[in-house]
CHARMM-style PDB file with segment names, atoms N, HN, CA, C and O in Angstrom:
ATOM      1  N   MET     1       0.827  -1.174   0.000  1.00  0.00      PROA
ATOM      2  CA  MET     1       0.000   0.000   0.000  1.00  0.00      PROA
ATOM      3  C   MET     1       0.874   1.242   0.000  1.00  0.00      PROA
ATOM      4  O   MET     1       1.912   1.283   0.662  1.00  0.00      PROA
ATOM      5  N   LYS     2       0.460   2.227  -0.728  1.00  0.00      PROA
ATOM      6  HN  LYS     2      -0.383   2.194  -1.265  1.00  0.00      PROA
ATOM      7  CA  LYS     2       1.224   3.463  -0.812  1.00  0.00      PROA
ATOM      8  C   LYS     2       0.935   4.353   0.391  1.00  0.00      PROA
ATOM      9  O   LYS     2      -0.150   4.310   0.971  1.00  0.00      PROA
ATOM     10  N   ILE     3       1.921   5.151   0.748  1.00  0.00      PROA
ATOM     11  HN  ILE     3       2.803   5.185   0.277  1.00  0.00      PROA
ATOM     12  CA  ILE     3       1.795   6.037   1.903  1.00  0.00      PROA
ATOM     13  C   ILE     3       0.715   7.097   1.655  1.00  0.00      PROA
ATOM     14  O   ILE     3       0.031   7.508   2.591  1.00  0.00      PROA
ATOM     15  N   LYS     4       0.558   7.537   0.418  1.00  0.00      PROA
ATOM     16  HN  LYS     4       1.114   7.202  -0.343  1.00  0.00      PROA
ATOM     17  CA  LYS     4      -0.465   8.533   0.094  1.00  0.00      PROA
ATOM     18  C   LYS     4      -1.860   7.973   0.362  1.00  0.00      PROA
ATOM     19  O   LYS     4      -2.733   8.681   0.866  1.00  0.00      PROA
ATOM     20  N   GLU     5      -2.064   6.711   0.027  1.00  0.00      PROA
ATOM     21  HN  GLU     5      -1.355   6.137  -0.382  1.00  0.00      PROA
ATOM     22  CA  GLU     5      -3.361   6.079   0.274  1.00  0.00      PROA
ATOM     23  C   GLU     5      -3.628   5.965   1.770  1.00  0.00      PROA
ATOM     24  O   GLU     5      -4.756   6.162   2.221  1.00  0.00      PROA
ATOM     25  N   LEU     6      -2.596   5.651   2.530  1.00  0.00      PROA
ATOM     26  HN  LEU     6      -1.679   5.491   2.164  1.00  0.00      PROA
ATOM     27  CA  LEU     6      -2.752   5.489   3.970  1.00  0.00      PROA
ATOM     28  C   LEU     6      -3.023   6.812   4.663  1.00  0.00      PROA
ATOM     29  O   LEU     6      -3.765   6.852   5.644  1.00  0.00      PROA
ATOM     30  N   ARG     7      -2.439   7.889   4.176  1.00  0.00      PROA
ATOM     31  HN  ARG     7      -1.836   7.856   3.379  1.00  0.00      PROA
ATOM     32  CA  ARG     7      -2.637   9.203   4.806  1.00  0.00      PROA
ATOM     33  C   ARG     7      -4.074   9.698   4.670  1.00  0.00      PROA
ATOM     34  O   ARG     7      -4.523  10.533   5.455  1.00  0.00      PROA
ATOM     35  N   GLU     8      -4.795   9.182   3.673  1.00  0.00      PROA
ATOM     36  HN  GLU     8      -4.431   8.504   3.035  1.00  0.00      PROA
ATOM     37  CA  GLU     8      -6.173   9.597   3.460  1.00  0.00      PROA
ATOM     38  C   GLU     8      -7.143   8.909   4.421  1.00  0.00      PROA
ATOM     39  O   GLU     8      -8.288   9.339   4.557  1.00  0.00      PROA
ATOM     40  N   LEU     9      -6.692   7.846   5.087  1.00  0.00      PROA
ATOM     41  HN  LEU     9      -5.762   7.497   4.977  1.00  0.00      PROA
ATOM     42  CA  LEU     9      -7.562   7.098   5.988  1.00  0.00      PROA
ATOM     43  C   LEU     9      -7.613   7.743   7.369  1.00  0.00      PROA
ATOM     44  O   LEU     9      -6.672   8.411   7.797  1.00  0.00      PROA
ATOM     45  N   SER    10      -8.718   7.530   8.048  1.00  0.00      PROA
ATOM     46  HN  SER    10      -9.483   6.988   7.701  1.00  0.00      PROA
ATOM     47  CA  SER    10      -8.859   8.039   9.412  1.00  0.00      PROA
ATOM     48  C   SER    10      -8.101   7.117  10.369  1.00  0.00      PROA
ATOM     49  O   SER    10      -7.767   5.992   9.999  1.00  0.00      PROA
ATOM     50  N   PRO    11      -7.826   7.576  11.590  1.00  0.00      PROA
ATOM     51  CA  PRO    11      -7.117   6.720  12.555  1.00  0.00      PROA
ATOM     52  C   PRO    11      -7.850   5.412  12.853  1.00  0.00      PROA
ATOM     53  O   PRO    11      -7.211   4.379  13.049  1.00  0.00      PROA
ATOM     54  N   GLU    12      -9.183   5.447  12.887  1.00  0.00      PROA
ATOM     55  HN  GLU    12      -9.702   6.287  12.728  1.00  0.00      PROA
ATOM     56  CA  GLU    12      -9.943   4.224  13.129  1.00  0.00      PROA
ATOM     57  C   GLU    12      -9.765   3.236  11.982  1.00  0.00      PROA
ATOM     58  O   GLU    12      -9.605   2.036  12.202  1.00  0.00      PROA
ATOM     59  N   GLU    13      -9.793   3.754  10.755  1.00  0.00      PROA
ATOM     60  HN  GLU    13      -9.922   4.730  10.577  1.00  0.00      PROA
ATOM     61  CA  GLU    13      -9.589   2.903   9.581  1.00  0.00      PROA
ATOM     62  C   GLU    13      -8.170   2.335   9.562  1.00  0.00      PROA
ATOM     63  O   GLU    13      -7.959   1.191   9.162  1.00  0.00      PROA
ATOM     64  N   LEU    14      -7.201   3.141   9.997  1.00  0.00      PROA
ATOM     65  HN  LEU    14      -7.373   4.071  10.322  1.00  0.00      PROA
ATOM     66  CA  LEU    14      -5.822   2.666  10.052  1.00  0.00      PROA
ATOM     67  C   LEU    14      -5.670   1.533  11.061  1.00  0.00      PROA
ATOM     68  O   LEU    14      -4.989   0.544  10.791  1.00  0.00      PROA
ATOM     69  N   ARG    15      -6.303   1.677  12.219  1.00  0.00      PROA
ATOM     70  HN  ARG    15      -6.857   2.480  12.438  1.00  0.00      PROA
ATOM     71  CA  ARG    15      -6.230   0.616  13.231  1.00  0.00      PROA
ATOM     72  C   ARG    15      -6.887  -0.668  12.720  1.00  0.00      PROA
ATOM     73  O   ARG    15      -6.382  -1.766  12.953  1.00  0.00      PROA
ATOM     74  N   HSD    16      -7.999  -0.523  12.035  1.00  0.00      PROA
ATOM     75  HN  HSD    16      -8.409   0.369  11.846  1.00  0.00      PROA
ATOM     76  CA  HSD    16      -8.682  -1.682  11.464  1.00  0.00      PROA
ATOM     77  C   HSD    16      -7.805  -2.355  10.411  1.00  0.00      PROA
ATOM     78  O   HSD    16      -7.684  -3.579  10.372  1.00  0.00      PROA
ATOM     79  N   ARG    17      -7.206  -1.539   9.570  1.00  0.00      PROA
ATOM     80  HN  ARG    17      -7.305  -0.545   9.602  1.00  0.00      PROA
ATOM     81  CA  ARG    17      -6.327  -2.068   8.517  1.00  0.00      PROA
ATOM     82  C   ARG    17      -5.116  -2.769   9.143  1.00  0.00      PROA
ATOM     83  O   ARG    17      -4.663  -3.797   8.642  1.00  0.00      PROA
ATOM     84  N   GLU    18      -4.598  -2.212  10.231  1.00  0.00      PROA
ATOM     85  HN  GLU    18      -4.966  -1.376  10.639  1.00  0.00      PROA
ATOM     86  CA  GLU    18      -3.451  -2.810  10.915  1.00  0.00      PROA
ATOM     87  C   GLU    18      -3.801  -4.204  11.437  1.00  0.00      PROA
ATOM     88  O   GLU    18      -3.015  -5.140  11.285  1.00  0.00      PROA
ATOM     89  N   THR    19      -4.966  -4.341  12.045  1.00  0.00      PROA
ATOM     90  HN  THR    19      -5.604  -3.581  12.168  1.00  0.00      PROA
ATOM     91  CA  THR    19      -5.355  -5.655  12.566  1.00  0.00      PROA
ATOM     92  C   THR    19      -5.535  -6.667  11.438  1.00  0.00      PROA
ATOM     93  O   THR    19      -5.207  -7.843  11.600  1.00  0.00      PROA
ATOM     94  N   GLU    20      -6.057  -6.214  10.295  1.00  0.00      PROA
ATOM     95  HN  GLU    20      -6.324  -5.259  10.164  1.00  0.00      PROA
ATOM     96  CA  GLU    20      -6.192  -7.109   9.145  1.00  0.00      PROA
ATOM     97  C   GLU    20      -4.825  -7.578   8.653  1.00  0.00      PROA
ATOM     98  O   GLU    20      -4.634  -8.756   8.352  1.00  0.00      PROA
ATOM     99  N   LEU    21      -3.880  -6.648   8.574  1.00  0.00      PROA
ATOM    100  HN  LEU    21      -4.035  -5.691   8.819  1.00  0.00      PROA
ATOM    101  CA  LEU    21      -2.556  -6.993   8.085  1.00  0.00      PROA
ATOM    102  C   LEU    21      -1.812  -7.913   9.045  1.00  0.00      PROA
ATOM    103  O   LEU    21      -1.093  -8.810   8.605  1.00  0.00      PROA
ATOM    104  N   VAL    22      -1.974  -7.704  10.343  1.00  0.00      PROA
ATOM    105  HN  VAL    22      -2.558  -6.975  10.700  1.00  0.00      PROA
ATOM    106  CA  VAL    22      -1.334  -8.573  11.331  1.00  0.00      PROA
ATOM    107  C   VAL    22      -1.898  -9.984  11.210  1.00  0.00      PROA
ATOM    108  O   VAL    22      -1.158 -10.962  11.323  1.00  0.00      PROA
ATOM    109  N   ASP    23      -3.199 -10.093  10.980  1.00  0.00      PROA
ATOM    110  HN  ASP    23      -3.800  -9.299  10.888  1.00  0.00      PROA
ATOM    111  CA  ASP    23      -3.824 -11.398  10.797  1.00  0.00      PROA
ATOM    112  C   ASP    23      -3.288 -12.087   9.535  1.00  0.00      PROA
ATOM    113  O   ASP    23      -2.996 -13.283   9.551  1.00  0.00      PROA
ATOM    114  N   GLN    24      -3.164 -11.330   8.452  1.00  0.00      PROA
ATOM    115  HN  GLN    24      -3.401 -10.358   8.439  1.00  0.00      PROA
ATOM    116  CA  GLN    24      -2.612 -11.884   7.213  1.00  0.00      PROA
ATOM    117  C   GLN    24      -1.171 -12.338   7.414  1.00  0.00      PROA
ATOM    118  O   GLN    24      -0.766 -13.381   6.900  1.00  0.00      PROA
ATOM    119  N   LEU    25      -0.398 -11.555   8.163  1.00  0.00      PROA
ATOM    120  HN  LEU    25      -0.727 -10.708   8.581  1.00  0.00      PROA
ATOM    121  CA  LEU    25       0.992 -11.904   8.424  1.00  0.00      PROA
ATOM    122  C   LEU    25       1.081 -13.207   9.198  1.00  0.00      PROA
ATOM    123  O   LEU    25       1.936 -14.045   8.911  1.00  0.00      PROA
ATOM    124  N   PHE    26       0.199 -13.383  10.182  1.00  0.00      PROA
ATOM    125  HN  PHE    26      -0.495 -12.702  10.415  1.00  0.00      PROA
ATOM    126  CA  PHE    26       0.171 -14.624  10.944  1.00  0.00      PROA
ATOM    127  C   PHE    26      -0.103 -15.813  10.024  1.00  0.00      PROA
ATOM    128  O   PHE    26       0.555 -16.849  10.122  1.00  0.00      PROA
ATOM    129  N   LYS    27      -1.081 -15.654   9.130  1.00  0.00      PROA
ATOM    130  HN  LYS    27      -1.615 -14.813   9.050  1.00  0.00      PROA
ATOM    131  CA  LYS    27      -1.426 -16.737   8.206  1.00  0.00      PROA
ATOM    132  C   LYS    27      -0.268 -17.066   7.268  1.00  0.00      PROA
ATOM    133  O   LYS    27      -0.005 -18.234   6.983  1.00  0.00      PROA
ATOM    134  N   LEU    28       0.422 -16.031   6.790  1.00  0.00      PROA
ATOM    135  HN  LEU    28       0.209 -15.082   7.022  1.00  0.00      PROA
ATOM    136  CA  LEU    28       1.550 -16.261   5.894  1.00  0.00      PROA
ATOM    137  C   LEU    28       2.704 -16.955   6.615  1.00  0.00      PROA
ATOM    138  O   LEU    28       3.357 -17.829   6.046  1.00  0.00      PROA
ATOM    139  N   ARG    29       2.955 -16.569   7.859  1.00  0.00      PROA
ATOM    140  HN  ARG    29       2.425 -15.858   8.322  1.00  0.00      PROA
ATOM    141  CA  ARG    29       4.010 -17.228   8.634  1.00  0.00      PROA
ATOM    142  C   ARG    29       3.670 -18.699   8.870  1.00  0.00      PROA
ATOM    143  O   ARG    29       4.547 -19.562   8.847  1.00  0.00      PROA
ATOM    144  N   PHE    30       2.397 -18.968   9.094  1.00  0.00      PROA
ATOM    145  HN  PHE    30       1.684 -18.267   9.112  1.00  0.00      PROA
ATOM    146  CA  PHE    30       1.952 -20.345   9.283  1.00  0.00      PROA
ATOM    147  C   PHE    30       2.162 -21.143   7.999  1.00  0.00      PROA
ATOM    148  O   PHE    30       2.643 -22.276   8.037  1.00  0.00      PROA
ATOM    149  N   GLN    31       1.800 -20.549   6.861  1.00  0.00      PROA
ATOM    150  HN  GLN    31       1.410 -19.629   6.829  1.00  0.00      PROA
ATOM    151  CA  GLN    31       2.019 -21.209   5.572  1.00  0.00      PROA
ATOM    152  C   GLN    31       3.502 -21.459   5.330  1.00  0.00      PROA
ATOM    153  O   GLN    31       3.885 -22.503   4.802  1.00  0.00      PROA
ATOM    154  N   LYS    32       4.335 -20.497   5.720  1.00  0.00      PROA
ATOM    155  HN  LYS    32       4.025 -19.649   6.150  1.00  0.00      PROA
ATOM    156  CA  LYS    32       5.775 -20.644   5.539  1.00  0.00      PROA
ATOM    157  C   LYS    32       6.301 -21.828   6.347  1.00  0.00      PROA
ATOM    158  O   LYS    32       7.143 -22.590   5.872  1.00  0.00      PROA
ATOM    159  N   SER    33       5.800 -21.972   7.565  1.00  0.00      PROA
ATOM    160  HN  SER    33       5.116 -21.353   7.951  1.00  0.00      PROA
ATOM    161  CA  SER    33       6.271 -23.076   8.405  1.00  0.00      PROA
ATOM    162  C   SER    33       5.847 -24.428   7.846  1.00  0.00      PROA
ATOM    163  O   SER    33       6.518 -25.434   8.076  1.00  0.00      PROA
ATOM    164  N   LEU    34       4.738 -24.459   7.112  1.00  0.00      PROA
ATOM    165  HN  LEU    34       4.192 -23.642   6.924  1.00  0.00      PROA
ATOM    166  CA  LEU    34       4.275 -25.699   6.499  1.00  0.00      PROA
ATOM    167  C   LEU    34       4.882 -25.929   5.119  1.00  0.00      PROA
ATOM    168  O   LEU    34       4.705 -26.994   4.527  1.00  0.00      PROA
ATOM    169  N   GLY    35       5.594 -24.936   4.614  1.00  0.00      PROA
ATOM    170  HN  GLY    35       5.738 -24.072   5.095  1.00  0.00      PROA
ATOM    171  CA  GLY    35       6.213 -25.052   3.297  1.00  0.00      PROA
ATOM    172  C   GLY    35       5.246 -24.811   2.159  1.00  0.00      PROA
ATOM    173  O   GLY    35       5.486 -25.263   1.039  1.00  0.00      PROA
ATOM    174  N   GLN    36       4.152 -24.106   2.424  1.00  0.00      PROA
ATOM    175  HN  GLN    36       3.957 -23.739   3.333  1.00  0.00      PROA
ATOM    176  CA  GLN    36       3.131 -23.864   1.409  1.00  0.00      PROA
ATOM    177  C   GLN    36       3.130 -22.432   0.891  1.00  0.00      PROA
ATOM    178  O   GLN    36       2.250 -22.059   0.115  1.00  0.00      PROA
ATOM    179  N   LEU    37       4.093 -21.634   1.303  1.00  0.00      PROA
ATOM    180  HN  LEU    37       4.808 -21.937   1.933  1.00  0.00      PROA
ATOM    181  CA  LEU    37       4.114 -20.222   0.923  1.00  0.00      PROA
ATOM    182  C   LEU    37       4.608 -20.084  -0.509  1.00  0.00      PROA
ATOM    183  O   LEU    37       5.667 -20.599  -0.869  1.00  0.00      PROA
ATOM    184  N   ASP    38       3.814 -19.370  -1.330  1.00  0.00      PROA
ATOM    185  HN  ASP    38       2.955 -18.951  -1.038  1.00  0.00      PROA
ATOM    186  CA  ASP    38       4.170 -19.187  -2.737  1.00  0.00      PROA
ATOM    187  C   ASP    38       5.234 -18.110  -2.910  1.00  0.00      PROA
ATOM    188  O   ASP    38       6.223 -18.312  -3.614  1.00  0.00      PROA
ATOM    189  N   SER    39       5.028 -16.977  -2.273  1.00  0.00      PROA
ATOM    190  HN  SER    39       4.225 -16.812  -1.701  1.00  0.00      PROA
ATOM    191  CA  SER    39       5.934 -15.843  -2.458  1.00  0.00      PROA
ATOM    192  C   SER    39       6.395 -15.309  -1.103  1.00  0.00      PROA
ATOM    193  O   SER    39       5.597 -14.719  -0.374  1.00  0.00      PROA
ATOM    194  N   PRO    40       7.667 -15.504  -0.754  1.00  0.00      PROA
ATOM    195  CA  PRO    40       8.169 -14.984   0.519  1.00  0.00      PROA
ATOM    196  C   PRO    40       8.186 -13.453   0.578  1.00  0.00      PROA
ATOM    197  O   PRO    40       8.256 -12.880   1.665  1.00  0.00      PROA
ATOM    198  N   MET    41       8.124 -12.804  -0.552  1.00  0.00      PROA
ATOM    199  HN  MET    41       8.067 -13.270  -1.435  1.00  0.00      PROA
ATOM    200  CA  MET    41       8.124 -11.339  -0.575  1.00  0.00      PROA
ATOM    201  C   MET    41       6.852 -10.770   0.035  1.00  0.00      PROA
ATOM    202  O   MET    41       6.842  -9.615   0.461  1.00  0.00      PROA
ATOM    203  N   LYS    42       5.785 -11.549   0.085  1.00  0.00      PROA
ATOM    204  HN  LYS    42       5.793 -12.487  -0.261  1.00  0.00      PROA
ATOM    205  CA  LYS    42       4.537 -11.073   0.673  1.00  0.00      PROA
ATOM    206  C   LYS    42       4.736 -10.734   2.146  1.00  0.00      PROA
ATOM    207  O   LYS    42       4.174  -9.759   2.644  1.00  0.00      PROA
ATOM    208  N   ILE    43       5.525 -11.529   2.834  1.00  0.00      PROA
ATOM    209  HN  ILE    43       5.982 -12.321   2.430  1.00  0.00      PROA
ATOM    210  CA  ILE    43       5.784 -11.281   4.257  1.00  0.00      PROA
ATOM    211  C   ILE    43       6.499  -9.947   4.426  1.00  0.00      PROA
ATOM    212  O   ILE    43       6.162  -9.159   5.309  1.00  0.00      PROA
ATOM    213  N   LYS    44       7.472  -9.706   3.586  1.00  0.00      PROA
ATOM    214  HN  LYS    44       7.745 -10.346   2.868  1.00  0.00      PROA
ATOM    215  CA  LYS    44       8.237  -8.460   3.668  1.00  0.00      PROA
ATOM    216  C   LYS    44       7.354  -7.241   3.408  1.00  0.00      PROA
ATOM    217  O   LYS    44       7.452  -6.238   4.115  1.00  0.00      PROA
ATOM    218  N   THR    45       6.497  -7.328   2.399  1.00  0.00      PROA
ATOM    219  HN  THR    45       6.418  -8.143   1.825  1.00  0.00      PROA
ATOM    220  CA  THR    45       5.641  -6.184   2.082  1.00  0.00      PROA
ATOM    221  C   THR    45       4.602  -5.952   3.177  1.00  0.00      PROA
ATOM    222  O   THR    45       4.271  -4.805   3.478  1.00  0.00      PROA
ATOM    223  N   LEU    46       4.087  -7.018   3.772  1.00  0.00      PROA
ATOM    224  HN  LEU    46       4.356  -7.950   3.528  1.00  0.00      PROA
ATOM    225  CA  LEU    46       3.135  -6.856   4.864  1.00  0.00      PROA
ATOM    226  C   LEU    46       3.789  -6.192   6.071  1.00  0.00      PROA
ATOM    227  O   LEU    46       3.192  -5.318   6.700  1.00  0.00      PROA
ATOM    228  N   LYS    47       5.008  -6.601   6.393  1.00  0.00      PROA
ATOM    229  HN  LYS    47       5.493  -7.311   5.881  1.00  0.00      PROA
ATOM    230  CA  LYS    47       5.721  -5.991   7.516  1.00  0.00      PROA
ATOM    231  C   LYS    47       5.929  -4.499   7.276  1.00  0.00      PROA
ATOM    232  O   LYS    47       5.787  -3.694   8.196  1.00  0.00      PROA
ATOM    233  N   ARG    48       6.263  -4.135   6.055  1.00  0.00      PROA
ATOM    234  HN  ARG    48       6.379  -4.789   5.307  1.00  0.00      PROA
ATOM    235  CA  ARG    48       6.473  -2.725   5.734  1.00  0.00      PROA
ATOM    236  C   ARG    48       5.181  -1.929   5.829  1.00  0.00      PROA
ATOM    237  O   ARG    48       5.173  -0.802   6.324  1.00  0.00      PROA
ATOM    238  N   ASP    49       4.076  -2.526   5.347  1.00  0.00      PROA
ATOM    239  HN  ASP    49       4.082  -3.441   4.945  1.00  0.00      PROA
ATOM    240  CA  ASP    49       2.790  -1.848   5.429  1.00  0.00      PROA
ATOM    241  C   ASP    49       2.375  -1.629   6.883  1.00  0.00      PROA
ATOM    242  O   ASP    49       1.858  -0.569   7.235  1.00  0.00      PROA
ATOM    243  N   ILE    50       2.605  -2.631   7.718  1.00  0.00      PROA
ATOM    244  HN  ILE    50       3.025  -3.492   7.432  1.00  0.00      PROA
ATOM    245  CA  ILE    50       2.282  -2.502   9.141  1.00  0.00      PROA
ATOM    246  C   ILE    50       3.121  -1.396   9.771  1.00  0.00      PROA
ATOM    247  O   ILE    50       2.615  -0.606  10.568  1.00  0.00      PROA
ATOM    248  N   ALA    51       4.388  -1.339   9.418  1.00  0.00      PROA
ATOM    249  HN  ALA    51       4.799  -1.981   8.770  1.00  0.00      PROA
ATOM    250  CA  ALA    51       5.266  -0.297   9.954  1.00  0.00      PROA
ATOM    251  C   ALA    51       4.812   1.092   9.501  1.00  0.00      PROA
ATOM    252  O   ALA    51       4.850   2.043  10.282  1.00  0.00      PROA
ATOM    253  N   ARG    52       4.385   1.208   8.249  1.00  0.00      PROA
ATOM    254  HN  ARG    52       4.354   0.436   7.615  1.00  0.00      PROA
ATOM    255  CA  ARG    52       3.892   2.500   7.749  1.00  0.00      PROA
ATOM    256  C   ARG    52       2.662   2.948   8.529  1.00  0.00      PROA
ATOM    257  O   ARG    52       2.541   4.114   8.905  1.00  0.00      PROA
ATOM    258  N   ILE    53       1.751   2.008   8.767  1.00  0.00      PROA
ATOM    259  HN  ILE    53       1.849   1.060   8.462  1.00  0.00      PROA
ATOM    260  CA  ILE    53       0.535   2.341   9.491  1.00  0.00      PROA
ATOM    261  C   ILE    53       0.863   2.766  10.917  1.00  0.00      PROA
ATOM    262  O   ILE    53       0.314   3.749  11.415  1.00  0.00      PROA
ATOM    263  N   LYS    54       1.755   2.030  11.576  1.00  0.00      PROA
ATOM    264  HN  LYS    54       2.200   1.231  11.171  1.00  0.00      PROA
ATOM    265  CA  LYS    54       2.127   2.382  12.946  1.00  0.00      PROA
ATOM    266  C   LYS    54       2.792   3.745  12.997  1.00  0.00      PROA
ATOM    267  O   LYS    54       2.578   4.502  13.944  1.00  0.00      PROA
ATOM    268  N   THR    55       3.587   4.067  12.002  1.00  0.00      PROA
ATOM    269  HN  THR    55       3.760   3.453  11.233  1.00  0.00      PROA
ATOM    270  CA  THR    55       4.237   5.369  11.948  1.00  0.00      PROA
ATOM    271  C   THR    55       3.205   6.481  11.815  1.00  0.00      PROA
ATOM    272  O   THR    55       3.291   7.500  12.500  1.00  0.00      PROA
ATOM    273  N   LEU    56       2.237   6.287  10.940  1.00  0.00      PROA
ATOM    274  HN  LEU    56       2.166   5.460  10.384  1.00  0.00      PROA
ATOM    275  CA  LEU    56       1.188   7.301  10.768  1.00  0.00      PROA
ATOM    276  C   LEU    56       0.357   7.471  12.032  1.00  0.00      PROA
ATOM    277  O   LEU    56      -0.010   8.590  12.391  1.00  0.00      PROA
ATOM    278  N   LEU    57       0.060   6.362  12.710  1.00  0.00      PROA
ATOM    279  HN  LEU    57       0.358   5.453  12.419  1.00  0.00      PROA
ATOM    280  CA  LEU    57      -0.707   6.458  13.953  1.00  0.00      PROA
ATOM    281  C   LEU    57       0.075   7.201  15.022  1.00  0.00      PROA
ATOM    282  O   LEU    57      -0.497   8.004  15.759  1.00  0.00      PROA
ATOM    283  N   ASN    58       1.374   6.945  15.116  1.00  0.00      PROA
ATOM    284  HN  ASN    58       1.838   6.292  14.517  1.00  0.00      PROA
ATOM    285  CA  ASN    58       2.212   7.668  16.079  1.00  0.00      PROA
ATOM    286  C   ASN    58       2.300   9.156  15.753  1.00  0.00      PROA
ATOM    287  O   ASN    58       2.256   9.998  16.649  1.00  0.00      PROA
ATOM    288  N   GLN    59       2.424   9.470  14.477  1.00  0.00      PROA
ATOM    289  HN  GLN    59       2.460   8.785  13.749  1.00  0.00      PROA
ATOM    290  CA  GLN    59       2.492  10.869  14.072  1.00  0.00      PROA
ATOM    291  C   GLN    59       1.197  11.598  14.399  1.00  0.00      PROA
ATOM    292  O   GLN    59       1.222  12.739  14.862  1.00  0.00      PROA
ATOM    293  N   SER    60       0.073  10.946  14.159  1.00  0.00      PROA
ATOM    294  HN  SER    60       0.053  10.019  13.783  1.00  0.00      PROA
ATOM    295  CA  SER    60      -1.203  11.603  14.441  1.00  0.00      PROA
ATOM    296  C   SER    60      -1.420  11.746  15.945  1.00  0.00      PROA
ATOM    297  O   SER    60      -2.040  12.713  16.387  1.00  0.00      PROA
ATOM    298  N   ALA    61      -0.916  10.792  16.739  1.00  0.00      PROA
ATOM    299  HN  ALA    61      -0.413  10.007  16.380  1.00  0.00      PROA
ATOM    300  CA  ALA    61      -1.036  10.893  18.189  1.00  0.00      PROA
ATOM    301  C   ALA    61      -0.191  12.040  18.723  1.00  0.00      PROA
ATOM    302  O   ALA    61      -0.614  12.753  19.632  1.00  0.00      PROA
ATOM    303  N   LYS    62       0.994  12.223  18.167  1.00  0.00      PROA
ATOM    304  HN  LYS    62       1.338  11.644  17.428  1.00  0.00      PROA
ATOM    305  CA  LYS    62       1.867  13.312  18.611  1.00  0.00      PROA
ATOM    306  C   LYS    62       1.330  14.667  18.162  1.00  0.00      PROA
ATOM    307  O   LYS    62       1.533  15.674  18.841  1.00  0.00      PROA
ATOM    308  N   ALA    63       0.646  14.692  17.019  1.00  0.00      PROA
ATOM    309  HN  ALA    63       0.481  13.874  16.468  1.00  0.00      PROA
ATOM    310  CA  ALA    63       0.112  15.954  16.522  1.00  0.00      PROA
ATOM    311  C   ALA    63      -1.041  16.445  17.369  1.00  0.00      PROA
ATOM    312  O   ALA    63      -1.271  17.650  17.462  1.00  0.00      PROA
ATOM    313  N   THR    64      -1.773  15.526  17.993  1.00  0.00      PROA
ATOM    314  HN  THR    64      -1.586  14.547  17.918  1.00  0.00      PROA
ATOM    315  CA  THR    64      -2.910  15.934  18.821  1.00  0.00      PROA
ATOM    316  C   THR    64      -2.489  16.345  20.219  1.00  0.00      PROA
ATOM    317  O   THR    64      -3.291  16.926  20.949  1.00  0.00      PROA
ATOM    318  N   GLU    65      -1.269  16.065  20.611  1.00  0.00      PROA
ATOM    319  HN  GLU    65      -0.617  15.593  20.018  1.00  0.00      PROA
ATOM    320  CA  GLU    65      -0.784  16.429  21.953  1.00  0.00      PROA
ATOM    321  C   GLU    65      -0.530  17.914  22.061  1.00  0.00      PROA
ATOM    322  OT1 GLU    65      -0.119  18.395  23.117  1.00  0.00      PROA
TER     323      GLU     65
END
């Protein structure tokens, strides 16, 4: 996901999206342990997306202080 797309979302939507991505990451890690993962790059991109979302949430929390 692009950072521009994420900046347009509200904090509630970002938190919801974060929980979805964490769930997907768990499923991909499980597939990896079973040897059924098609593309290992998916894990890397999910981790980056989660980090982007957490960064935006932290920035918005600091801006409201």
